[in-house]
Structures are given as structure tokens and as C-alpha cells.
MDAnalysis code that builds the backbone (N, CA, C; Angstrom):
import MDAnalysis as mda
import numpy as np

u = mda.Universe.empty(708, n_residues=236, atom_resindex=np.repeat(np.arange(236), 3), trajectory=True)
u.add_TopologyAttr("name", ["N", "CA", "C"] * 236)
u.add_TopologyAttr("resid", np.arange(1, 237))
u.add_TopologyAttr("resname", ["MET", "LYS", "ILE", "LYS", "SER", "ASN", "ILE", "LEU", "CYS", "ASP", "PHE", "VAL", "ARG", "LYS", "ALA", "SER", "ILE", "GLU", "GLY", "THR", "ILE", "ASN", "THR", "ILE", "ASP", "MET", "GLU", "PHE", "THR", "LYS", "ASN", "GLY", "LEU", "LYS", "SER", "SER", "VAL", "LYS", "SER", "VAL", "ASP", "ASN", "LEU", "SER", "ALA", "THR", "THR", "THR", "PHE", "LEU", "LYS", "ALA", "GLU", "ALA", "PHE", "GLU", "ASN", "TYR", "GLU", "GLU", "MET", "ASP", "LYS", "LEU", "PHE", "ILE", "LYS", "ASN", "THR", "LEU", "THR", "PHE", "ILE", "ASN", "TYR", "LEU", "LYS", "SER", "PHE", "LYS", "GLY", "ASP", "ILE", "THR", "LEU", "GLU", "ARG", "ILE", "ASN", "ASP", "SER", "VAL", "LEU", "ASN", "ILE", "PHE", "ASN", "ASP", "GLU", "ARG", "GLU", "VAL", "GLN", "VAL", "ILE", "LEU", "CYS", "ALA", "GLU", "SER", "ILE", "PHE", "ASP", "ASN", "GLY", "LEU", "ASP", "LYS", "PRO", "PHE", "ASP", "ASN", "LYS", "ALA", "GLU", "ILE", "SER", "ILE", "ASN", "LEU", "ASN", "LYS", "THR", "ASP", "ILE", "ALA", "GLN", "ALA", "MET", "LYS", "ASP", "ILE", "SER", "SER", "TYR", "GLY", "GLU", "GLY", "ARG", "ALA", "ILE", "VAL", "GLU", "LEU", "ALA", "ASP", "LYS", "GLN", "LEU", "SER", "PHE", "ILE", "ILE", "GLY", "ASP", "LYS", "THR", "SER", "ASP", "MET", "PHE", "LYS", "ASN", "LYS", "ILE", "GLN", "THR", "GLY", "VAL", "GLU", "GLY", "GLU", "ALA", "ARG", "VAL", "ILE", "ILE", "ASN", "ASN", "ILE", "ILE", "ILE", "LYS", "THR", "LEU", "SER", "THR", "ILE", "ASP", "ASP", "ASP", "PHE", "THR", "LEU", "TRP", "LEU", "LYS", "SER", "ASP", "TYR", "PRO", "ILE", "SER", "ILE", "THR", "GLU", "GLU", "THR", "PRO", "LEU", "PHE", "GLN", "TYR", "SER", "CYS", "ILE", "ILE", "ALA", "PRO", "ILE", "VAL", "GLU", "ASN", "ASP", "LYS", "ILE"])
u.atoms.positions = np.array([
    [-0.405, -10.878, 24.710],
    [-1.614, -10.772, 24.461],
    [-2.324, -11.755, 23.757],
    [-3.031, -11.858, 23.561],
    [-3.748, -13.296, 21.704],
    [-4.826, -12.431, 21.429],
    [-4.820, -13.155, 19.808],
    [-5.778, -12.611, 19.577],
    [-6.165, -13.672, 18.265],
    [-7.424, -13.393, 17.551],
    [-7.271, -14.809, 16.329],
    [-6.904, -14.025, 15.452],
    [-6.391, -15.184, 14.444],
    [-4.977, -14.407, 13.169],
    [-6.232, -13.690, 12.677],
    [-6.819, -14.166, 12.503],
    [-7.819, -13.444, 11.228],
    [-8.804, -12.271, 11.726],
    [-8.884, -12.413, 12.772],
    [-8.953, -10.849, 13.485],
    [-7.932, -9.866, 12.788],
    [-7.060, -9.823, 13.841],
    [-5.809, -9.182, 13.199],
    [-5.034, -9.032, 12.054],
    [-5.724, -10.108, 10.870],
    [-5.293, -10.354, 9.873],
    [-6.702, -9.139, 9.244],
    [-8.030, -8.788, 9.315],
    [-8.320, -7.770, 8.813],
    [-7.880, -6.907, 9.079],
    [-8.137, -6.434, 10.578],
    [-7.428, -4.845, 11.000],
    [-6.383, -4.230, 9.624],
    [-5.417, -5.741, 9.298],
    [-4.410, -4.779, 8.646],
    [-4.817, -4.625, 6.823],
    [-5.776, -5.459, 7.014],
    [-6.651, -5.987, 5.581],
    [-6.770, -4.169, 5.438],
    [-7.353, -3.673, 6.130],
    [-8.665, -2.435, 6.155],
    [-7.832, -1.262, 6.279],
    [-6.937, -0.909, 7.159],
    [-6.073, -0.516, 7.503],
    [-4.976, -0.054, 6.456],
    [-4.906, -1.266, 5.312],
    [-3.957, -0.901, 4.521],
    [-4.251, -0.985, 3.499],
    [-5.832, -1.035, 3.319],
    [-6.214, -1.180, 1.492],
    [-5.775, -2.489, 1.345],
    [-5.814, -3.678, 1.774],
    [-5.242, -4.895, 0.980],
    [-4.205, -4.884, 0.787],
    [-3.310, -4.462, 1.406],
    [-1.092, -3.739, 0.971],
    [-0.936, -2.497, 0.049],
    [-2.306, -1.528, -0.682],
    [-1.924, -0.577, -1.699],
    [-1.119, -0.114, -0.239],
    [-1.094, 0.387, 1.002],
    [-0.910, 1.435, 1.210],
    [0.785, 0.525, 2.140],
    [1.345, 0.644, 1.666],
    [2.297, -0.696, 1.759],
    [3.583, -0.488, 3.674],
    [3.277, 1.186, 3.623],
    [3.452, 0.713, 5.568],
    [2.162, 1.324, 6.690],
    [2.430, 0.372, 7.816],
    [0.675, 1.589, 8.469],
    [1.678, 1.810, 9.515],
    [0.943, 2.328, 10.607],
    [1.591, 2.673, 12.390],
    [0.408, 1.420, 13.523],
    [0.935, 0.781, 13.819],
    [-0.093, 0.262, 14.871],
    [0.433, 0.572, 16.620],
    [-1.572, 1.298, 16.577],
    [-0.274, 1.537, 18.356],
    [-2.132, 1.340, 19.335],
    [-1.638, 0.529, 20.020],
    [-1.811, -0.406, 21.581],
    [-2.758, 0.482, 22.322],
    [-3.437, 1.383, 22.218],
    [-4.120, 2.819, 22.973],
    [-5.073, 1.871, 23.948],
    [-4.934, 2.597, 24.945],
    [-5.831, 2.031, 25.927],
    [-7.316, 1.246, 25.946],
    [-7.927, 2.062, 24.889],
    [-8.603, 1.212, 24.495],
    [-8.848, 0.297, 23.268],
    [-7.940, -0.034, 22.587],
    [-7.845, -0.959, 21.517],
    [-6.661, -0.137, 20.587],
    [-6.420, -0.790, 19.753],
    [-5.344, -0.858, 18.865],
    [-6.256, 0.026, 17.402],
    [-5.658, 1.068, 16.785],
    [-5.526, 2.124, 15.566],
    [-4.412, 2.282, 15.493],
    [-4.969, 2.517, 13.967],
    [-4.248, 3.432, 12.820],
    [-4.671, 4.226, 12.123],
    [-3.975, 5.228, 11.930],
    [-4.237, 6.411, 10.427],
    [-2.938, 6.498, 9.761],
    [-3.458, 6.332, 8.850],
    [-2.270, 6.442, 8.018],
    [-2.986, 6.642, 6.426],
    [-2.004, 7.267, 5.287],
    [-2.442, 7.965, 4.007],
    [-1.231, 6.972, 2.805],
    [-2.083, 7.040, 1.722],
    [-1.122, 6.468, 0.508],
    [0.189, 7.316, 0.432],
    [1.236, 6.891, -0.637],
    [2.199, 7.908, -0.431],
    [2.069, 9.211, -1.553],
    [1.023, 8.317, -2.203],
    [0.018, 9.211, -3.422],
    [-0.426, 9.912, -2.960],
    [-1.334, 10.680, -2.022],
    [-1.981, 11.087, -0.786],
    [-3.644, 10.808, -1.709],
    [-3.865, 9.953, -1.985],
    [-5.017, 9.571, -3.105],
    [-5.781, 8.846, -2.059],
    [-5.450, 7.877, -0.831],
    [-6.604, 7.738, -0.333],
    [-6.020, 7.208, 1.539],
    [-6.545, 7.022, 1.868],
    [-6.132, 7.434, 3.212],
    [-7.448, 6.424, 4.909],
    [-6.952, 6.197, 5.439],
    [-8.035, 5.048, 6.587],
    [-7.474, 5.398, 8.028],
    [-8.500, 5.374, 9.078],
    [-8.477, 5.629, 10.228],
    [-9.064, 4.075, 9.890],
    [-8.387, 3.238, 11.019],
    [-9.039, 1.691, 11.302],
    [-8.538, 1.967, 12.975],
    [-9.717, 1.155, 13.461],
    [-9.936, 1.128, 15.315],
    [-10.351, -0.360, 15.306],
    [-9.640, -1.161, 16.196],
    [-10.112, -2.457, 16.495],
    [-10.030, -2.649, 19.041],
    [-11.167, -2.658, 18.717],
    [-11.901, -2.877, 20.272],
    [-11.087, -3.844, 20.957],
    [-10.555, -3.563, 21.738],
    [-9.862, -4.383, 23.075],
    [-10.766, -5.439, 23.232],
    [-11.716, -5.814, 23.630],
    [-12.375, -6.722, 24.010],
    [-12.151, -7.752, 22.715],
    [-10.550, -7.768, 21.226],
    [-10.559, -8.531, 20.442],
    [-9.597, -9.273, 20.764],
    [-8.978, -9.173, 22.172],
    [-7.626, -9.442, 22.436],
    [-7.987, -10.316, 24.057],
    [-7.166, -11.021, 24.025],
    [-6.913, -11.388, 25.220],
    [-5.694, -11.557, 25.960],
    [-6.166, -11.353, 27.393],
    [-5.524, -10.580, 27.922],
    [-4.263, -9.226, 27.303],
    [-5.692, -8.031, 26.693],
    [-4.769, -6.663, 26.137],
    [-4.001, -5.699, 26.845],
    [-3.571, -5.173, 26.670],
    [-2.101, -4.552, 26.941],
    [-1.926, -3.495, 26.524],
    [-1.321, -1.990, 26.288],
    [-0.812, -0.793, 26.099],
    [0.968, -1.465, 26.002],
    [0.813, -0.575, 24.278],
    [2.032, -1.613, 24.108],
    [2.488, 0.051, 23.217],
    [3.978, 0.207, 22.979],
    [4.502, 1.244, 22.169],
    [3.769, 1.014, 20.230],
    [4.202, 2.271, 20.570],
    [3.335, 2.134, 18.579],
    [4.344, 1.325, 17.567],
    [4.356, 0.819, 17.456],
    [4.488, -0.163, 15.750],
    [4.280, 0.408, 14.420],
    [5.264, 0.236, 13.641],
    [5.043, 0.880, 12.397],
    [5.676, -0.816, 11.383],
    [4.434, -1.311, 10.635],
    [4.467, -2.605, 9.459],
    [4.654, -2.154, 8.930],
    [6.093, -2.164, 8.184],
    [6.370, -1.898, 6.816],
    [6.946, -2.743, 5.392],
    [5.585, -3.418, 5.614],
    [5.460, -4.524, 4.061],
    [4.299, -4.743, 4.737],
    [2.809, -4.028, 4.190],
    [1.320, -5.129, 4.574],
    [1.079, -6.211, 3.609],
    [1.430, -5.612, 2.512],
    [0.570, -7.122, 2.006],
    [1.478, -8.607, 2.388],
    [3.008, -8.334, 2.595],
    [3.772, -9.720, 3.355],
    [3.188, -9.475, 4.844],
    [3.079, -8.891, 5.595],
    [2.311, -9.727, 6.529],
    [0.800, -10.139, 7.181],
    [-0.034, -9.456, 5.089],
    [-0.903, -9.814, 5.409],
    [-1.125, -11.760, 5.086],
    [-0.322, -12.212, 4.214],
    [0.469, -13.241, 3.966],
    [0.965, -13.741, 5.612],
    [1.601, -13.485, 6.211],
    [1.673, -14.008, 7.189],
    [1.067, -14.408, 8.434],
    [0.130, -13.577, 8.498],
    [-0.959, -13.553, 9.443],
    [-2.110, -14.016, 8.794],
    [-2.088, -15.019, 7.902],
    [-2.892, -15.724, 6.956],
    [-2.447, -17.499, 7.133],
    [-1.722, -17.592, 7.394],
    [-0.693, -18.561, 7.647],
    [-1.167, -19.501, 8.410],
    [-1.551, -18.606, 9.650],
    [-2.003, -18.589, 10.972],
    [-3.466, -19.758, 10.690],
    [-3.969, -20.387, 12.461],
    [-4.686, -20.827, 12.632],
    [-5.242, -20.658, 13.836],
    [-6.353, -19.754, 13.644],
    [-7.029, -19.657, 14.814],
    [-5.789, -19.338, 16.172],
    [-5.885, -18.105, 17.331],
    [-5.019, -17.534, 18.473],
    [-3.846, -17.536, 18.284],
    [-3.008, -16.485, 18.219],
    [-2.148, -16.087, 18.233],
    [-1.575, -15.172, 18.964],
    [0.077, -15.099, 19.988],
    [0.886, -13.977, 20.556],
    [1.276, -13.088, 20.230],
    [1.378, -11.960, 20.497],
    [1.826, -10.826, 19.877],
    [3.046, -10.756, 21.005],
    [3.962, -10.475, 20.786],
    [5.534, -9.749, 22.122],
    [6.172, -9.167, 21.275],
    [6.065, -7.918, 21.458],
    [7.528, -7.363, 21.655],
    [8.119, -7.537, 21.697],
    [9.551, -7.842, 20.550],
    [10.467, -8.617, 21.516],
    [11.755, -7.176, 21.333],
    [11.791, -6.474, 20.515],
    [12.928, -5.108, 21.112],
    [11.899, -3.752, 19.846],
    [12.647, -2.891, 19.587],
    [11.716, -1.479, 18.912],
    [12.417, -2.471, 17.334],
    [12.269, -3.561, 16.974],
    [13.017, -3.627, 15.638],
    [12.108, -5.009, 15.333],
    [12.124, -5.458, 16.166],
    [11.309, -6.711, 16.123],
    [9.490, -7.409, 16.929],
    [8.628, -7.696, 16.336],
    [7.760, -8.070, 16.676],
    [7.543, -9.673, 16.449],
    [7.243, -9.841, 17.120],
    [6.918, -11.850, 17.353],
    [5.881, -12.274, 17.174],
    [5.517, -13.204, 16.326],
    [4.176, -13.993, 16.418],
    [3.753, -15.282, 16.238],
    [2.946, -16.018, 17.136],
    [3.546, -17.321, 17.493],
    [1.940, -18.128, 17.974],
    [2.126, -19.096, 17.801],
    [1.508, -19.835, 18.191],
    [2.403, -21.474, 18.926],
    [0.961, -22.688, 19.005],
    [1.886, -23.755, 19.392],
    [2.693, -24.280, 17.544],
    [2.398, -24.466, 17.096],
    [2.497, -24.989, 15.731],
    [3.035, -23.708, 15.181],
    [4.145, -22.624, 14.787],
    [4.068, -21.612, 14.697],
    [5.232, -20.341, 15.031],
    [5.878, -20.052, 14.396],
    [6.240, -18.857, 14.970],
    [6.638, -17.946, 14.143],
    [7.067, -16.707, 13.257],
    [7.451, -15.187, 12.710],
    [7.551, -14.132, 13.018],
    [8.955, -13.968, 12.825],
    [9.703, -12.629, 13.518],
    [9.408, -12.000, 12.503],
    [9.147, -10.410, 12.691],
    [8.883, -9.664, 11.531],
    [9.604, -8.820, 12.458],
    [10.369, -8.288, 10.595],
    [11.069, -6.844, 11.385],
    [10.162, -5.695, 10.837],
    [10.177, -5.041, 11.876],
    [10.366, -3.621, 12.104],
    [10.087, -2.092, 10.941],
    [9.280, -1.552, 10.891],
    [10.079, -0.253, 10.164],
    [10.197, 0.793, 11.511],
    [11.722, 1.581, 10.867],
    [11.878, 2.122, 12.051],
    [10.916, 3.166, 12.404],
    [10.697, 4.026, 13.129],
    [9.821, 5.105, 13.014],
    [10.329, 6.227, 12.852],
    [11.528, 6.556, 12.340],
    [12.245, 7.893, 12.004],
    [11.845, 7.912, 10.711],
    [11.830, 6.918, 9.804],
    [12.023, 6.666, 8.252],
    [10.064, 6.818, 8.044],
    [8.538, 6.468, 9.357],
    [7.878, 6.397, 8.846],
    [7.466, 7.838, 8.600],
    [6.731, 7.682, 7.157],
    [6.299, 9.061, 6.923],
    [4.875, 9.745, 6.092],
    [4.101, 8.216, 6.597],
    [2.956, 8.301, 5.707],
    [1.501, 8.033, 7.300],
    [2.191, 9.064, 8.199],
    [0.880, 9.275, 9.093],
    [-0.011, 10.224, 8.953],
    [-1.038, 9.987, 9.479],
    [-1.855, 11.613, 9.300],
    [-1.964, 12.232, 10.770],
    [-1.617, 13.300, 10.737],
    [-1.429, 14.161, 11.898],
    [-2.630, 14.096, 12.641],
    [-3.560, 14.588, 11.910],
    [-5.703, 15.158, 12.346],
    [-6.463, 13.762, 11.669],
    [-7.172, 13.408, 12.134],
    [-8.125, 13.021, 11.156],
    [-8.412, 14.008, 10.278],
    [-8.829, 12.779, 8.993],
    [-9.252, 13.948, 7.531],
    [-10.996, 14.082, 7.550],
    [-11.088, 14.975, 7.376],
    [-12.135, 16.646, 7.251],
    [-12.698, 15.489, 5.816],
    [-13.978, 15.205, 6.455],
    [-15.029, 14.519, 5.094],
    [-15.916, 15.633, 5.614],
    [-16.128, 16.161, 3.864],
    [-16.664, 17.160, 2.921],
    [-17.963, 16.889, 2.730],
    [-18.098, 15.649, 2.382],
    [-19.082, 14.814, 1.612],
    [-20.387, 14.750, 2.573],
    [-21.436, 14.932, 2.055],
    [-23.020, 15.786, 2.609],
    [-23.662, 14.182, 2.740],
    [-23.402, 13.947, 1.514],
    [-24.828, 12.798, 1.332],
    [-24.595, 11.112, 1.894],
    [-25.511, 10.752, 2.837],
    [-24.614, 9.267, 3.205],
    [-25.750, 8.614, 2.462],
    [-25.718, 6.999, 2.328],
    [-25.691, 6.632, 1.639],
    [-26.028, 5.151, 2.445],
    [-26.619, 4.052, 3.373],
    [-26.033, 3.092, 3.624],
    [-26.582, 2.393, 2.934],
    [-25.398, 0.923, 2.228],
    [-25.021, 0.187, 1.508],
    [-24.702, -0.630, 2.096],
    [-25.247, -2.228, 1.076],
    [-24.206, -3.336, 2.171],
    [-23.365, -4.041, 0.825],
    [-22.331, -5.191, 1.082],
    [-21.197, -5.114, -0.285],
    [-22.446, -6.086, -0.998],
    [-23.782, -6.846, -0.779],
    [-24.843, -7.406, -1.824],
    [-25.301, -6.648, -2.607],
    [-25.395, -5.022, -2.260],
    [-25.770, -4.307, -2.866],
    [-25.033, -3.619, -4.684],
    [-23.616, -3.579, -4.591],
    [-22.696, -3.382, -5.460],
    [-21.718, -3.908, -5.401],
    [-22.117, -5.215, -5.278],
    [-21.524, -6.442, -6.157],
    [-21.000, -6.219, -7.819],
    [-21.898, -6.845, -8.699],
    [-21.677, -6.574, -9.745],
    [-21.463, -4.642, -10.311],
    [-21.255, -3.892, -9.255],
    [-20.220, -3.156, -10.056],
    [-19.164, -2.820, -10.046],
    [-18.981, -3.970, -8.644],
    [-17.434, -3.605, -8.639],
    [-16.501, -4.292, -9.279],
    [-17.524, -5.831, -10.231],
    [-17.030, -6.910, -10.956],
    [-17.048, -5.476, -12.547],
    [-18.168, -4.775, -12.475],
    [-17.646, -4.578, -13.787],
    [-16.693, -3.148, -14.078],
    [-15.877, -2.959, -12.607],
    [-15.132, -1.726, -12.178],
    [-13.890, -2.574, -12.617],
    [-13.567, -3.972, -12.274],
    [-12.151, -4.656, -12.046],
    [-12.465, -5.219, -14.033],
    [-13.428, -5.107, -14.814],
    [-13.505, -6.139, -15.952],
    [-13.268, -5.002, -16.828],
    [-13.956, -4.206, -16.719],
    [-14.816, -2.560, -17.938],
    [-13.590, -2.098, -17.513],
    [-13.624, -1.353, -16.355],
    [-13.942, 0.476, -15.889],
    [-11.451, 0.850, -16.522],
    [-11.339, 0.139, -16.630],
    [-9.820, 0.941, -16.983],
    [-9.431, 1.632, -15.993],
    [-9.816, 1.094, -14.967],
    [-9.148, 2.077, -13.933],
    [-10.180, 3.245, -12.254],
    [-11.336, 3.497, -13.813],
    [-12.173, 4.635, -13.060],
    [-13.761, 3.943, -12.944],
    [-14.394, 5.035, -12.397],
    [-15.677, 4.832, -13.479],
    [-16.838, 6.270, -12.778],
    [-18.256, 5.982, -12.860],
    [-18.710, 7.628, -12.424],
    [-19.912, 6.660, -11.133],
    [-19.701, 7.308, -9.449],
    [-20.789, 7.231, -8.802],
    [-21.659, 8.544, -8.837],
    [-22.854, 8.471, -9.313],
    [-24.149, 9.646, -9.819],
    [-25.198, 9.110, -8.366],
    [-25.610, 10.371, -8.195],
    [-26.875, 9.715, -7.507],
    [-27.401, 11.173, -8.011],
    [-28.719, 10.608, -8.360],
    [-30.137, 11.554, -8.744],
    [-31.357, 10.870, -9.052],
    [-31.825, 11.825, -7.971],
    [-33.228, 11.037, -8.419],
    [-33.654, 9.516, -7.070],
    [-33.098, 9.877, -6.330],
    [-33.159, 8.915, -5.355],
    [-32.544, 7.705, -6.335],
    [-31.918, 7.476, -6.886],
    [-31.205, 6.893, -7.150],
    [-29.123, 6.646, -7.946],
    [-28.624, 5.269, -6.871],
    [-27.373, 5.559, -7.149],
    [-27.045, 4.739, -8.211],
    [-25.751, 5.160, -9.193],
    [-25.548, 5.052, -10.485],
    [-24.335, 4.386, -9.905],
    [-23.739, 2.941, -10.569],
    [-22.114, 3.501, -11.166],
    [-21.967, 3.019, -12.428],
    [-21.496, 3.819, -12.622],
    [-21.478, 3.784, -14.817],
    [-19.967, 3.092, -14.910],
    [-19.616, 2.752, -15.829],
    [-18.490, 1.909, -16.982],
    [-18.622, 2.562, -17.550],
    [-17.277, 3.418, -18.036],
    [-17.594, 3.621, -19.438],
    [-18.338, 4.613, -20.732],
    [-17.273, 5.088, -21.818],
    [-18.024, 6.640, -22.164],
    [-18.653, 6.380, -23.623],
    [-18.980, 7.759, -24.360],
    [-19.714, 7.457, -25.142],
    [-18.246, 6.721, -26.459],
    [-17.423, 6.703, -26.798],
    [-16.467, 5.194, -27.091],
    [-16.427, 4.560, -27.408],
    [-17.135, 3.667, -26.345],
    [-16.845, 2.343, -25.210],
    [-17.581, 1.496, -25.273],
    [-17.953, 0.636, -24.848],
    [-19.242, -0.094, -24.328],
    [-19.531, -0.237, -23.192],
    [-20.010, 0.898, -22.329],
    [-21.302, 1.189, -21.546],
    [-21.693, -0.033, -20.408],
    [-21.444, 0.011, -19.216],
    [-22.479, -0.244, -18.246],
    [-23.014, 0.891, -16.737],
    [-24.009, 0.021, -16.326],
    [-24.688, 0.887, -15.358],
    [-25.392, 0.222, -14.497],
    [-24.701, 0.248, -13.403],
    [-25.243, -0.376, -11.941],
    [-26.703, 0.562, -11.149],
    [-27.226, 0.028, -11.365],
    [-28.456, 1.473, -10.479],
    [-28.973, 0.481, -9.207],
    [-28.738, 1.366, -7.976],
    [-29.569, 1.149, -6.748],
    [-30.305, 1.945, -6.407],
    [-31.706, 1.419, -6.163],
    [-32.710, 2.739, -5.777],
    [-32.671, 2.783, -3.846],
    [-32.238, 3.822, -3.243],
    [-31.453, 3.823, -1.872],
    [-32.568, 5.333, -1.345],
    [-33.905, 5.375, -1.965],
    [-34.749, 7.150, -1.046],
    [-34.228, 7.795, -0.968],
    [-32.243, 7.902, -1.234],
    [-31.534, 9.372, -0.097],
    [-31.879, 10.661, -1.560],
    [-31.952, 11.587, -1.011],
    [-32.454, 12.383, -1.394],
    [-31.298, 13.688, -1.462],
    [-30.652, 14.297, -2.701],
    [-30.144, 14.900, -2.639],
    [-29.302, 15.104, -4.552],
    [-27.989, 15.633, -5.289],
    [-27.336, 14.908, -6.091],
    [-25.858, 14.891, -6.277],
    [-25.124, 14.024, -6.323],
    [-24.087, 14.156, -6.684],
    [-23.410, 13.130, -7.330],
    [-22.144, 13.720, -8.056],
    [-21.225, 12.807, -9.235],
    [-19.904, 12.881, -8.953],
    [-18.920, 11.915, -8.546],
    [-18.354, 12.169, -8.562],
    [-17.089, 11.199, -9.735],
    [-15.832, 11.096, -10.038],
    [-15.030, 9.956, -10.720],
    [-14.311, 9.351, -9.918],
    [-14.231, 7.894, -9.893],
    [-13.024, 7.366, -8.502],
    [-12.585, 6.213, -9.662],
    [-11.247, 6.213, -8.994],
    [-10.525, 5.701, -9.422],
    [-10.691, 4.020, -8.545],
    [-10.188, 2.599, -9.590],
    [-10.496, 1.520, -9.155],
    [-10.221, 1.006, -7.670],
    [-9.586, 2.045, -6.696],
    [-8.819, 1.361, -5.151],
    [-10.445, 1.039, -4.520],
    [-11.291, 1.315, -4.982],
    [-12.534, 1.726, -3.842],
    [-13.361, -0.270, -4.176],
    [-12.623, -0.967, -4.901],
    [-12.770, -2.091, -5.740],
    [-12.496, -3.098, -3.565],
    [-10.895, -2.586, -3.416],
    [-9.730, -2.938, -2.452],
    [-10.345, -2.622, -1.227],
    [-10.696, -1.318, -0.904],
    [-11.582, -1.141, -0.154],
    [-12.716, -2.111, 0.558],
    [-13.849, -1.769, -0.628],
    [-14.777, -2.837, -0.537],
    [-14.573, -4.091, 0.166],
    [-13.181, -4.958, -0.389],
    [-13.124, -5.715, -0.232],
    [-13.243, -6.646, 1.374],
    [-12.342, -5.266, 1.697],
    [-12.278, -4.974, 3.213],
    [-13.288, -4.906, 4.537],
    [-14.853, -4.724, 3.564],
    [-15.490, -4.355, 4.569],
    [-16.464, -5.963, 4.484],
    [-16.747, -5.581, 5.989],
    [-17.663, -7.015, 6.635],
    [-19.175, -8.186, 5.445],
    [-19.885, -6.613, 5.195],
    [-21.022, -6.529, 5.427],
    [-21.733, -4.960, 4.820],
    [-21.964, -4.117, 5.548],
    [-23.149, -3.438, 5.787],
    [-22.390, -1.838, 5.904],
    [-21.935, -0.996, 5.357],
    [-21.065, 0.370, 5.518],
    [-21.911, 1.075, 4.836],
    [-21.385, 2.517, 4.865],
    [-21.645, 3.901, 4.370],
    [-20.895, 4.127, 3.576],
    [-21.756, 5.240, 2.079],
    [-21.262, 5.699, 0.930],
    [-21.506, 7.333, 1.670],
    [-20.719, 8.117, 1.698],
    [-20.215, 9.067, 1.331],
    [-20.254, 10.201, 0.553],
    [-21.366, 10.823, 0.149],
    [-20.404, 11.495, -1.378],
    [-21.067, 12.813, -1.543],
    [-20.339, 14.512, -2.326],
    [-20.297, 15.402, -2.329],
    [-19.585, 15.470, -4.071],
    [-20.207, 16.283, -4.739],
    [-19.645, 16.274, -6.069],
    [-17.974, 16.331, -6.568],
    [-17.387, 15.638, -6.783],
    [-15.875, 16.558, -7.298],
    [-15.450, 16.769, -5.849],
    [-15.487, 15.860, -4.807],
    [-14.887, 15.591, -4.156],
    [-15.183, 14.028, -3.603],
    [-14.104, 14.264, -1.996],
    [-13.494, 12.992, -2.492],
    [-14.360, 12.264, -1.719],
    [-14.462, 10.705, -1.850],
    [-16.012, 9.961, -1.037],
    [-15.352, 8.885, 0.058],
    [-16.326, 9.011, 0.681],
    [-15.610, 8.822, 1.916],
    [-16.637, 6.895, 2.140],
    [-16.033, 6.014, 2.575],
    [-16.694, 5.022, 3.369],
    [-16.767, 4.295, 4.811],
    [-17.340, 4.845, 5.808],
    [-17.505, 3.965, 6.849],
    [-18.209, 2.988, 6.945],
    [-17.684, 2.159, 7.892],
    [-18.078, 0.753, 8.951],
    [-18.143, 1.390, 10.170],
    [-18.706, -0.088, 10.823],
    [-18.511, -0.037, 12.004],
    [-19.289, -0.956, 12.780],
    [-18.690, -2.330, 12.983],
    [-18.985, -3.600, 13.910],
    [-18.380, -4.058, 15.237],
    [-19.358, -4.406, 16.126],
    [-19.029, -4.718, 17.029],
    [-17.644, -4.881, 17.574],
    [-16.370, -5.054, 16.255],
    [-14.486, -4.651, 16.990],
    [-14.434, -4.326, 16.606],
    [-15.203, -3.526, 14.986],
    [-14.414, -2.144, 14.044],
    [-15.567, -1.155, 13.809],
    [-14.107, -0.114, 14.082],
    [-14.696, 1.004, 13.410],
    [-13.579, 1.469, 12.180],
    [-13.674, 2.143, 11.317],
    [-13.340, 2.305, 10.512],
    [-13.367, 3.143, 8.984],
    [-12.925, 4.000, 8.963],
    [-13.722, 4.813, 8.318],
    [-11.938, 5.320, 6.809],
    [-12.907, 4.896, 4.973],
    [-11.852, 5.536, 4.042],
    [-11.964, 6.214, 3.631],
    [-11.223, 7.422, 3.100],
    [-11.064, 8.716, 1.841],
    [-10.615, 8.139, 0.182],
    [-11.084, 8.562, -0.115],
    [-10.511, 8.065, -1.721],
    [-10.473, 9.890, -2.343],
    [-9.504, 9.953, -2.986],
    [-9.345, 11.352, -3.860],
    [-10.544, 10.916, -4.704],
    [-10.723, 12.061, -5.822],
    [-11.763, 12.173, -7.125],
    [-10.642, 12.227, -8.130],
    [-11.327, 11.733, -9.280],
    [-10.276, 12.786, -10.200],
    [-11.216, 12.827, -11.030],
    [-10.521, 14.300, -11.066],
    [-11.294, 15.366, -11.211],
    [-10.797, 15.837, -13.097],
    [-11.662, 16.030, -14.135],
    [-11.355, 16.271, -15.104],
    [-12.498, 17.398, -15.798],
    [-11.446, 17.860, -16.636],
    [-12.114, 19.204, -17.073],
    [-13.768, 18.471, -18.106],
    [-13.367, 17.955, -19.074],
    [-14.184, 17.556, -19.269],
    [-14.807, 16.083, -18.750],
    [-16.954, 15.873, -18.502],
    [-16.948, 14.887, -18.353],
    [-17.488, 13.708, -18.914],
    [-16.864, 12.331, -18.578],
    [-17.195, 11.380, -19.610],
    [-18.017, 10.674, -19.477],
])
């Protein structure tokens, strides 16, 4: 079956959070390609679905396991246009077009241990619709000055991303949302890589000191990522 290389690359980028989750499953179900995985440290998890319409001559296939997602992403980026996927045997996936061919050694199912047995329970109660432009500067500040973490806070219908504390320089990016409620969560910088895989519009789900969730739905993709909070006794 065929698919545009950039679309399959986007699937793997989302499922693995840009290669942060090293091993993912790829299940070719009746309706499309699915992955449900968690990070080995249990700090993040994703569910990713790509509709069958994204493929040409789509067909169901036994579940396969990619063992080095960052390398696999780079393989897919090296192709242009359509690629064909062919399962040679249980341990080899062939990816090719007229100009190039890559045979990928797969992870054995027996050693794949970071799959999700069931969908994660999103306990967040407040949903805020955003786009990447809204939070672009906040992500730059977290990357440059956040030392690996930031506060996400909703109060008075304003969403704030706060980087730094009383002992350092402080940055506060504010977004007027019109959304009622209050929430405060300390997050790690995995959110930067998560949001880098989003096309544009997404929904941020919040509840104080609970995992945050990021969900996205496009004509081809359904995506959800949950990120564990940093819990501290002292406020920063």
C-alpha cells in the first residue's frame, strides 16, 4: 500500500513525540493506522490514529513495532512523494519508491513493553481551544529560559505560561480565552515537542495538579497526548 512519506512521518512524529518515545506500535486496523504507547518513565502517553483514506490501496496488516522512532523519522524524511510499505516478514518492513529503498528491522513483539492496554483516563475538566500561533512565544521562552519546566495557569479567563520564579528572571505569556474556571499545573518541556507535531488547532485540557492533555483532530488525524505534571510541595 502507498502513502505520502510526509503523512506517515507526521504519524510517527505524533505517536513518538518527536522520537521521545523510542518504540511505538503500528496497528493497521480496518479503518486506519493506530498507535497507543507510553514513555518508559510513564510521564507521557499518546494515542494516534490515521484514517485509511490517507493511503492508496489500504489493507489491514499485522501489528508491527518500530524500535528506534527517531531514526525511522529520519528515514521517512529522506523520501519525497509517495512510498510503498511492504511487510517482508515478521522482522522486516520494506519502504520504497522508484528512486530509493530502505529495509527496516522491526522490534520483536515479545520485547515491546510500553504499549497502552487501554485508553488513558483524561481527568482534566477544563478545555481551551488554541492554535500554535497563540502559544508560539511561550514555547520559545520555555525552550530558552524554562530550565525544563513552566507553570500553566488559568484564572479570570486568562491562560498564562509562566517561566521562572522569584529567584530568577520571570516570563509570563498571557492569552485571553473567555474560558471560565481555575487551574494551575507545572509541566516539563516535553510539551514543546508535543506541540511541534500539531498542525495548527488543538485543545488543551487542564485540572490543577493533574496531567494535562492535548488533543487534535484533522481531516486525516485523531491525536491525543497526556503529560504528567510536576508535583511540588512548595509553589514556584
